[in-house]
C-alpha positions as CSV (number, residue, x, y, z in Angstrom):
1,M,0.0,0.0,0.0
2,M,1.4,3.4,-0.9
3,V,0.4,6.8,0.3
4,A,2.1,10.0,-0.7
5,G,5.0,8.1,-2.3
6,L,5.8,6.1,0.8
7,S,6.1,2.3,0.8
8,R,5.2,0.1,3.8
9,G,7.4,0.8,6.8
10,Q,8.9,3.9,5.3
11,V,8.8,7.1,7.3
12,A,8.5,10.4,5.4
13,D,11.3,13.0,5.8
14,P,9.7,16.1,7.5
15,N,12.3,18.3,5.7
16,S,11.1,17.3,2.2
17,D,8.9,19.4,-0.1
18,G,5.5,18.7,1.6
19,S,4.4,20.5,4.7
20,T,4.4,18.7,8.0
21,S,0.7,19.1,8.5
22,R,0.0,17.6,5.1
23,M,2.2,14.7,5.9
24,I,0.3,14.1,9.1
25,L,-3.0,14.2,7.2
26,D,-1.6,11.8,4.7
27,H,-0.8,9.3,7.5
28,Y,-4.3,9.7,8.9
29,A,-5.8,9.0,5.4
30,K,-3.6,5.9,5.2
31,I,-4.9,4.7,8.6
32,Q,-8.5,5.3,7.5
33,K,-8.0,3.4,4.2
34,I,-6.5,0.4,6.0
35,V,-9.5,0.2,8.4
36,N,-12.1,0.8,5.7
37,D,-10.5,-1.8,3.4
38,A,-10.4,-4.4,6.1
39,K,-14.2,-4.1,6.9
40,D,-15.4,-6.9,4.7
41,D,-12.6,-9.3,5.7
42,I,-13.3,-8.5,9.4
43,E,-17.0,-9.5,8.9
44,K,-15.9,-12.7,7.0
45,A,-13.3,-13.6,9.7
46,A,-16.0,-13.1,12.4
47,G,-18.0,-15.7,10.5
48,G,-15.2,-18.2,10.6
49,N,-13.4,-17.6,7.3
50,K,-9.8,-18.5,8.0
51,A,-8.4,-16.8,4.9
52,A,-10.2,-13.6,5.8
53,G,-8.7,-13.9,9.3
54,T,-5.2,-14.0,7.8
55,R,-6.0,-10.9,5.7
56,V,-7.3,-9.1,8.8
57,R,-4.1,-9.9,10.7
58,T,-2.0,-8.6,7.9
59,A,-4.2,-5.4,7.7
60,M,-3.8,-4.9,11.5
61,Q,0.0,-5.2,11.2
62,D,-0.2,-2.5,8.4
63,L,-2.4,-0.4,10.7
64,K,0.2,-0.7,13.5
65,N,3.0,0.4,11.2
66,A,0.9,3.3,9.8
67,A,0.1,4.4,13.4
68,Q,3.8,4.3,14.2
69,E,4.6,6.4,11.1
70,M,2.0,8.9,12.1
71,R,3.3,9.0,15.7
72,A,6.9,9.7,14.3
73,A,5.6,12.4,12.0
74,I,3.7,14.1,14.9
75,L,6.8,14.0,17.1
76,S,8.9,15.4,14.3
77,A,6.5,18.2,13.7
78,R,6.5,19.0,17.4
79,E,10.3,19.3,17.4
80,Q,10.5,21.7,14.4
81,P,10.6,25.4,15.2
82,K,7.6,27.4,14.2
83,P,8.2,30.1,11.6
């Protein structure tokens, strides 16, 4: 899954072209997409579908990584001096 040119597990450089607030919003959009995309598989997994359960576990790992990326972006934004 790619958002704003980032591959899975890759953290954006806060000193790149995009603004820090835009980067944070991109991370939030990525988190929303992961959750929304997993909805059908979550329902199938709740019904006992093992393959769907595997896809949900993968999506939850992606969610964890995306949340960590967003956390790093927020901490980075906090450390930057305001203009």
